[in-house]
Backbone as CSV, one residue per row, in Angstrom:
resi,resn,N_x,N_y,N_z,CA_x,CA_y,CA_z,C_x,C_y,C_z
1,MET,228.064,95.711,-32.301,229.465,96.012,-32.237,230.039,95.893,-33.644
2,THR,230.972,96.771,-33.988,231.586,96.755,-35.313,233.099,96.762,-35.191
3,THR,233.758,96.306,-36.247,235.213,96.352,-36.292,235.648,97.707,-36.821
4,GLN,236.946,97.927,-36.889,237.460,99.197,-37.391,237.101,99.425,-38.854
5,SER,236.949,98.339,-39.605,236.605,98.491,-41.025,235.101,98.656,-41.233
6,GLY,234.320,98.643,-40.158,232.888,98.855,-40.270,232.065,97.582,-40.397
7,GLU,232.711,96.408,-40.323,231.977,95.142,-40.403,231.321,94.868,-39.064
8,ARG,230.139,94.356,-39.132,229.374,94.076,-37.925,229.767,92.711,-37.369
9,ILE,230.019,92.637,-36.069,230.346,91.381,-35.395,229.060,90.865,-34.776
10,THR,228.682,89.642,-35.145,227.405,89.111,-34.672,227.553,87.997,-33.659
11,GLY,228.731,87.654,-33.254,228.902,86.570,-32.290,229.178,85.260,-32.998
12,ALA,229.206,84.213,-32.236,229.520,82.905,-32.787,228.383,82.406,-33.668
13,GLN,228.730,81.955,-34.835,227.753,81.380,-35.747,227.600,79.899,-35.430
14,PRO,226.389,79.377,-35.514,226.215,77.950,-35.252,226.879,77.141,-36.360
15,PRO,227.411,75.973,-36.035,228.044,75.163,-37.064,227.013,74.743,-38.111
16,THR,227.428,74.766,-39.348,226.510,74.403,-40.425,226.517,72.897,-40.620
17,ARG,225.380,72.378,-40.975,225.224,70.957,-41.247,225.473,70.721,-42.714
18,SER,226.111,69.616,-43.045,226.357,69.314,-44.448,225.052,68.883,-45.122
19,ALA,225.066,68.951,-46.446,223.875,68.573,-47.202,223.562,67.090,-47.018
20,GLY,224.590,66.263,-46.876,224.366,64.833,-46.670,223.664,64.536,-45.367
21,THR,224.078,65.216,-44.306,223.439,65.020,-43.003,221.993,65.493,-43.040
22,ALA,221.764,66.632,-43.668,220.395,67.143,-43.781,219.524,66.191,-44.594
23,PHE,220.098,65.570,-45.628,219.350,64.600,-46.431,218.920,63.412,-45.580
24,PHE,219.864,62.863,-44.804,219.542,61.709,-43.958,218.480,62.067,-42.920
25,ILE,218.596,63.245,-42.334,217.609,63.685,-41.349,216.231,63.831,-41.998
26,GLY,216.189,64.399,-43.197,214.918,64.550,-43.911,214.278,63.217,-44.244
27,VAL,215.096,62.265,-44.697,214.572,60.923,-45.013,214.016,60.276,-43.750
28,LEU,214.730,60.405,-42.644,214.254,59.813,-41.382,212.961,60.461,-40.902
29,LEU,212.858,61.770,-41.056,211.628,62.461,-40.656,210.451,62.002,-41.505
30,LEU,210.639,61.932,-42.814,209.559,61.481,-43.700,209.189,60.021,-43.439
31,ALA,210.184,59.180,-43.191,209.901,57.771,-42.897,209.126,57.644,-41.587
32,GLY,209.487,58.443,-40.591,208.753,58.418,-39.323,207.312,58.849,-39.490
33,LEU,207.102,59.909,-40.252,205.728,60.369,-40.501,204.944,59.335,-41.298
34,TYR,205.607,58.685,-42.260,204.920,57.635,-43.023,204.544,56.464,-42.112
35,LEU,205.446,56.087,-41.205,205.125,54.981,-40.299,203.917,55.303,-39.428
36,VAL,203.788,56.557,-39.016,202.619,56.947,-38.230,201.347,56.766,-39.056
37,LEU,201.412,57.089,-40.340,200.234,56.995,-41.211,200.056,55.626,-41.859
38,SER,201.045,54.765,-41.780,201.011,53.498,-42.528,199.837,52.582,-42.202
39,PRO,199.326,52.528,-40.972,198.163,51.663,-40.762,196.953,52.075,-41.608
40,TRP,196.881,53.343,-41.988,195.766,53.806,-42.811,196.123,53.806,-44.296
41,VAL,197.413,53.941,-44.614,197.843,53.885,-46.018,197.761,52.451,-46.521
42,ILE,198.368,51.537,-45.776,198.254,50.104,-46.047,197.134,49.634,-45.142
43,VAL,195.967,49.423,-45.697,194.798,49.120,-44.879,195.070,47.826,-44.128
44,SER,195.346,47.978,-42.847,195.721,46.814,-42.041,194.641,46.500,-41.017
45,ALA,193.427,46.310,-41.517,192.333,45.942,-40.629,192.628,44.570,-40.029
46,GLY,192.467,44.440,-38.753,192.735,43.174,-38.078,194.195,43.007,-37.705
47,GLN,195.027,43.954,-38.049,196.448,43.873,-37.715,196.802,45.024,-36.777
48,VAL,196.121,45.053,-35.679,196.228,46.173,-34.751,197.617,46.247,-34.132
49,ARG,198.186,45.105,-33.778,199.476,45.122,-33.093,200.584,45.712,-33.962
50,VAL,200.631,45.342,-35.240,201.643,45.905,-36.134,201.369,47.388,-36.352
51,GLY,200.100,47.745,-36.462,199.755,49.151,-36.621,200.205,49.989,-35.442
52,VAL,199.990,49.482,-34.238,200.415,50.209,-33.040,201.939,50.282,-32.980
53,ALA,202.610,49.187,-33.311,204.079,49.193,-33.320,204.601,50.218,-34.327
54,ASN,203.966,50.313,-35.499,204.401,51.279,-36.503,204.162,52.712,-36.046
55,VAL,203.020,52.962,-35.424,202.720,54.325,-34.970,203.704,54.747,-33.880
56,VAL,203.952,53.882,-32.908,204.866,54.220,-31.814,206.283,54.418,-32.347
57,THR,206.729,53.518,-33.225,208.062,53.651,-33.809,208.154,54.890,-34.685
58,GLY,207.108,55.180,-35.432,207.107,56.367,-36.280,207.179,57.652,-35.490
59,VAL,206.464,57.717,-34.373,206.519,58.907,-33.519,207.929,59.066,-32.946
60,ALA,208.506,57.971,-32.465,209.869,58.033,-31.916,210.869,58.461,-32.989
61,LEU,210.733,57.923,-34.180,211.647,58.258,-35.268,211.488,59.713,-35.705
62,ALA,210.254,60.179,-35.806,210.019,61.578,-36.196,210.552,62.537,-35.130
63,LEU,210.374,62.194,-33.855,210.904,63.047,-32.785,212.430,63.060,-32.791
64,LEU,213.041,61.901,-33.025,214.500,61.852,-33.124,214.998,62.691,-34.300
65,ALA,214.347,62.549,-35.450,214.759,63.317,-36.628,214.578,64.808,-36.395
66,ALA,213.493,65.194,-35.755,213.295,66.610,-35.443,214.365,67.098,-34.471
67,GLY,214.736,66.265,-33.527,215.808,66.623,-32.607,217.140,66.757,-33.316
68,PHE,217.426,65.829,-34.239,218.658,65.930,-35.026,218.658,67.199,-35.867
69,ALA,217.509,67.552,-36.416,217.427,68.760,-37.235,217.623,70.004,-36.372
70,ARG,217.145,69.976,-35.159,217.237,71.141,-34.274,218.637,71.314,-33.712
71,SER,219.210,70.246,-33.177,220.553,70.337,-32.591,221.274,69.009,-32.762
72,ALA,221.783,68.805,-33.945,222.467,67.552,-34.263,223.716,67.355,-33.411
73,GLU,224.349,68.440,-33.018,225.580,68.327,-32.238,225.313,67.715,-30.861
74,ARG,224.195,68.087,-30.251,223.876,67.555,-28.924,223.389,66.119,-28.979
75,LEU,222.715,65.764,-30.056,222.152,64.413,-30.163,223.035,63.465,-30.968
76,ARG,224.248,63.885,-31.256,225.148,63.065,-32.069,225.350,61.686,-31.475
77,SER,225.390,61.590,-30.159,225.621,60.298,-29.506,224.422,59.358,-29.639
78,LEU,223.258,59.864,-30.033,222.078,59.015,-30.217,221.881,58.559,-31.656
79,ALA,222.798,58.882,-32.544,222.623,58.538,-33.952,222.557,57.030,-34.176
80,TRP,223.165,56.246,-33.309,223.142,54.793,-33.458,221.745,54.207,-33.260
81,VAL,220.849,54.953,-32.638,219.500,54.452,-32.364,218.691,54.303,-33.658
82,THR,218.927,55.167,-34.633,218.105,55.142,-35.844,218.260,53.866,-36.661
83,PRO,219.471,53.308,-36.861,219.517,52.016,-37.557,218.852,50.889,-36.769
84,VAL,218.913,50.979,-35.440,218.246,49.967,-34.605,216.734,50.052,-34.803
85,LEU,216.208,51.274,-34.875,214.778,51.432,-35.155,214.422,50.879,-36.528
86,GLY,215.306,51.070,-37.508,215.074,50.499,-38.836,215.012,48.983,-38.796
87,ALA,215.926,48.374,-38.042,215.895,46.911,-37.902,214.617,46.463,-37.193
88,TRP,214.158,47.240,-36.202,212.911,46.907,-35.517,211.724,46.985,-36.478
89,VAL,211.697,48.009,-37.334,210.587,48.147,-38.284,210.549,46.927,-39.209
90,ILE,211.713,46.440,-39.617,211.758,45.248,-40.470,211.249,44.032,-39.713
91,ALA,211.668,43.869,-38.474,211.336,42.661,-37.706,209.979,42.712,-37.023
92,ALA,209.379,43.889,-36.907,208.156,44.043,-36.115,207.002,43.136,-36.533
93,PRO,206.695,42.986,-37.831,205.555,42.117,-38.152,205.744,40.687,-37.661
94,TRP,206.946,40.164,-37.787,207.194,38.798,-37.333,207.281,38.732,-35.820
95,ALA,207.904,39.717,-35.198,208.041,39.711,-33.738,206.694,39.884,-33.054
96,VAL,205.855,40.743,-33.601,204.568,41.016,-32.967,203.603,39.847,-33.169
97,TYR,203.565,39.294,-34.369,202.625,38.204,-34.627,203.113,36.867,-34.111
98,ARG,204.399,36.664,-34.051,204.913,35.381,-33.572,205.037,35.350,-32.057
99,GLY,204.978,36.519,-31.444,205.050,36.581,-29.988,203.736,36.136,-29.378
100,SER,203.778,35.852,-28.115,202.546,35.432,-27.443,201.709,36.663,-27.149
101,GLY,200.461,36.569,-27.448,199.555,37.677,-27.202,198.438,37.254,-26.275
102,VAL,197.625,38.201,-25.882,196.508,37.902,-25.002,195.455,37.100,-25.755
103,ALA,195.169,37.518,-26.984,194.179,36.826,-27.800,194.752,36.638,-29.200
104,PRO,194.591,35.464,-29.785,195.099,35.264,-31.142,194.329,36.130,-32.136
105,VAL,195.043,36.653,-33.103,194.442,37.493,-34.124,194.559,36.759,-35.456
106,ASP,193.420,36.610,-36.145,193.470,35.981,-37.457,194.134,36.934,-38.437
107,ILE,194.995,36.375,-39.272,195.750,37.187,-40.221,195.205,36.936,-41.616
108,ASP,194.790,38.003,-42.286,194.394,37.923,-43.682,195.673,37.952,-44.513
109,PRO,195.991,36.877,-45.261,197.277,36.814,-45.958,197.529,37.968,-46.919
110,SER,196.492,38.458,-47.610,196.744,39.539,-48.553,197.127,40.830,-47.834
111,LEU,196.483,41.124,-46.727,196.832,42.316,-45.977,198.158,42.157,-45.248
112,SER,198.410,40.998,-44.678,199.650,40.818,-43.936,200.859,40.864,-44.864
113,THR,200.712,40.350,-46.090,201.822,40.431,-47.040,202.123,41.884,-47.380
114,ALA,201.093,42.675,-47.602,201.304,44.097,-47.889,201.943,44.799,-46.703
115,THR,201.522,44.457,-45.515,202.090,45.068,-44.320,203.547,44.663,-44.155
116,TRP,203.843,43.382,-44.379,205.220,42.923,-44.227,206.134,43.572,-45.258
117,VAL,205.683,43.617,-46.504,206.500,44.250,-47.547,206.694,45.733,-47.236
118,ASP,205.634,46.396,-46.802,205.719,47.807,-46.439,206.733,48.008,-45.315
119,ASN,206.659,47.181,-44.279,207.590,47.320,-43.165,209.028,47.027,-43.578
120,VAL,209.231,46.051,-44.444,210.594,45.734,-44.880,211.171,46.879,-45.699
121,VAL,210.385,47.448,-46.597,210.878,48.551,-47.432,211.166,49.791,-46.577
122,VAL,210.206,50.176,-45.744,210.404,51.358,-44.897,211.521,51.107,-43.888
123,GLY,211.583,49.917,-43.330,212.652,49.592,-42.388,214.025,49.638,-43.039
124,ALA,214.125,49.163,-44.285,215.409,49.233,-44.997,215.808,50.681,-45.248
125,ILE,214.840,51.519,-45.601,215.128,52.943,-45.810,215.615,53.574,-44.512
126,VAL,214.934,53.280,-43.407,215.329,53.836,-42.106,216.699,53.293,-41.700
127,LEU,216.931,52.012,-41.928,218.211,51.405,-41.573,219.356,52.065,-42.335
128,LEU,219.186,52.248,-43.646,220.241,52.857,-44.458,220.435,54.337,-44.121
129,ALA,219.331,55.078,-43.986,219.450,56.500,-43.648,220.020,56.670,-42.239
130,GLY,219.618,55.806,-41.323,220.165,55.869,-39.972,221.637,55.522,-39.927
131,ALA,222.040,54.525,-40.724,223.462,54.182,-40.794,224.254,55.336,-41.400
132,GLY,223.697,55.974,-42.417,224.364,57.132,-43.010,224.497,58.276,-42.021
133,LEU,223.453,58.524,-41.257,223.495,59.584,-40.249,224.501,59.242,-39.150
134,ALA,224.511,57.985,-38.721,225.464,57.571,-37.691,226.895,57.684,-38.206
135,TRP,227.109,57.340,-39.466,228.439,57.445,-40.059,228.885,58.902,-40.127
136,ARG,227.959,59.777,-40.579,228.281,61.211,-40.658,228.540,61.779,-39.255
137,SER,227.779,61.327,-38.287,227.970,61.815,-36.915,229.316,61.355,-36.353
138,SER,229.701,60.121,-36.647,230.988,59.632,-36.151,232.149,60.352,-36.824
139,ARG,231.982,60.734,-38.076,233.024,61.492,-38.778,233.120,62.910,-38.235
140,ALA,232.012,63.455,-37.780,232.028,64.811,-37.228,232.764,64.849,-35.894
141,ASP,232.815,63.714,-35.198,233.528,63.650,-33.924,235.036,63.721,-34.119
142,GLN,235.519,63.349,-35.283,236.966,63.290,-35.518,237.540,64.602,-35.936
């Protein structure tokens, strides 16, 4: 369909995402993918529980980020979940190892320190990027 001046009418255009929102989504996607790979990047032999927690959290984070990238408007109400996941990534090594398990796992201090530092750094990145995304989403509601 065209207008009288010959311009083509294409229907409603989808709302554009700001560069800041796209940045936060990209950081969250990369952090999620890194968390999935982190048990092999930070060699965490003997630290199976933290590795599993990182893989599960990374998959959830990557799926959320992909969902935000696909339709941020529909998932805007879930933006608060990403900072919570960041806080979980920070707390996971202590929560998993200090919790009661079926069998005690010996912890190699050099590997556990690397794992803890890795989780704190990645968790802080996820927490900040998630807070930024949640802030941008709340501003879009207004």
